[in-house]
N, C-alpha and C positions, 0 to 999 in steps of 0.2 A: 504494500500500500504506500503510495506517495505521500510525503508530508502535507501537501495541499489537500489531499483527500481526508486525511486525519483531522485537519483543522476544520474542514467543512462539516465533517461528521460530528465533531465535538460541538460546533456551533449549533448544529441541528438538535443535539441532545440538550443543550442549554435552553434552546427555544422550547422544546417539549416540556422541560421542567417549568419554564415560565407559564406555558399554557396550562399545565397541571395546577399550578397555583391559582391561575385565573379561573379555571373550571371549578375548583373548590370554593373560591369566593362567590362564584355565580350560583352555587348550589348544585352543580353537575357532579355530584360526588361519585357516581358510578364511572364517569369518564376519567376523573382524577385518579380513582382507585385502579382502573385498568392501566393507565399510563404508569402509575407507581409500580404495579406488579410486573410490568414489562421492562421498565428502565430504571427503577428506583435504586438499584445498586451501583449505577454509573455516576461517577463524580460530577460530570458536566450537568447531568440531569438534576442531581441534588443541589448543585450550586444555583442553577436557574430557578428551581423551586424555592429555595431559601431566600434568594435575593428579591423575589417578586411576591413573597407572602404578604397578603393584604389583610390578614385577620386582625392586625393591630389597629386598623383604621375603621372609624365609624361609618364613613360613607365614601364610596369610590364608584364612579360611573365607569362601567365597562360595557362593551358591546357583547353582552352575554349570549345573545343569539348567534352572533358570528363566531364566538369562541366555541360554542357547542357544535355548530355546523362544520367548522374547520376540523375539530377533533373527531367527529363522527366520520367525516370523509377520510381523514388520515388513518384512523383505526380500521376502516373497511379496506383500505388499500393494503395495510399491513397484514390483515387477516387473509386477503386474497393471495398475497405473496407467500404467506405461511402455508397455504393450501396447495401451492404448486409443488 
C-alpha cells in the first residue's frame, strides 16, 4: 500500500468517526453502534469520534437527515462489498 493510500484511508476513518459522533447526537444510535462495531478499534476512527463528540453541548444544529442518509448509503455499500 502506498503512503498516499494510507493517508486517504486514515482520513476516511477519521471522517467515519466524526459521522458516528454526529449520528449519536442526532439520535441515530443504531447507525452509530454499527459504525462502532465495524471500526471502533481503529485509532483514526476513535480520534474522529472523540474530537467531534457533541454530548457536552446543549444545542447544536446538525443536518441530521443528511447524516442519516449518508451513513445508510455508506453502510449499504459496505455490506454489498462484504457480500461479494
